[in-house]
N, C-alpha and C positions, 0 to 999 in steps of 0.2 A: 360709824355707819348706822343708818336707820334700819330698823327691823320691825316686822309685823309679827306679833305674837297672838296665836289663837288661844282663847280661853274656853275650854270645853268644846263639846260637839255642837254644831249648829242645830237648831230645832227644826229647820226646814220651812219655817213660815215667818213672814214679816221681814222688816229691814234688818240689815246687819248693824250692830251698835259698835261704834269705834271710839275708843278713848285715845287721844293724842297726848303722849307723855313727852315733855320737853327735857331731854338730856343733852341739849346742844351746847351748853356753856354760855348761852345768851338768851335774851327774851325773843320769842317768836312773835313778830308783829302782825303777820298776815298768814292766812291758811286758805288755799284754794284746792278744789277737787274737781276733776273732770274724768270722763270715760277715757280709758286708755285708747280705745279704737278711734275716738274723735281726735285725740292729740296726735296719734300716729298718722291719720289722714291729713291733718293740717301740716305736719312736718313734710310729708310727701308732696304736698301742694306748695311747699316753700313759704309757708306763713311765718313771718319773722317774729321771734320772741319780743314781746313788748308792743307789737303793733296793735291797731284797733281790733283787727280780726282775732288776734291771739287773746287779747283782753276779754273779748266777747265769749270766746271759747271757754275760758276759765271761770267766767261768771263772777259772782259776788264773793267778797272775803267772808269766810265762814265765821271768823272771830268778831266781825263787826266792831273793829277798833278796840277790842278788849285785850288782845295779846295773851300770850302764855308765858309766864315767867319761868326761868330755869328751875327745874325740879317740880313744876306744877303740871297739871293735866287739864285738858279740855274734854268734857264728857258728853257733848251734845251732837255728835256726828252720826247720822243715820243714813245708810246707803242701801239701795236696792241691789239685788244680786247682779254681779258683773265684775269687770276688771276696771280699776281706777288708778289714775295718777294723782299724786298729792304734791302740791307745790307749797313750800313754806318760805317765808322771807323774814329776815331779821330787820331791826331798826336801821342798820347801815345799808340795806338793800341787797345783802348777800342772799343767795337762793340755795335751796336744796330741792331736788326733784326726786320723788320716790315713785318708780314706775311699776305698773302691772300688778297692783294689789288685788288679789282675788277675794271677793266678798261672797259668802254663801248666805242664803236666806236664814234669818234667825241666828246668825253667828255673832259671837262677841269677840272683839279684837282689841289689842293695845298696839298702837303704832308708836314705837319709841323713836323719836327724832334724835339722832346722834350728832356728833360735832363735825361731820364732814361737809363743810360749806363749799366744796369744790364741785358739787353735783347739781349745777343749775340747768336752766333750759338751754343755754348756749352750747 
């Protein structure tokens, strides 16, 4: 199971800094982030996962084709205050969706991606 760990108290200013740690048992090929509110609205409007509207909602792959190998971390995610959903995809196309991660201004977090590849968008 994937878990968000807070590292100390948020400073109250600036973006939240998020490290994504891959403990999934395989290489993470893609990483997408979107506001939870936007994802929930899209689901209520019956936007199909993988459709053009869904892809536009998730935006660009944060990893830009670099991937995160098992046991390695990605340290370049900066998010404004709010709640976010994170979608990771492995090379075989399996997905994990981590919903409702609360980011506080100036917070430091580690999102540890576990091995539960049954938690996709569908």
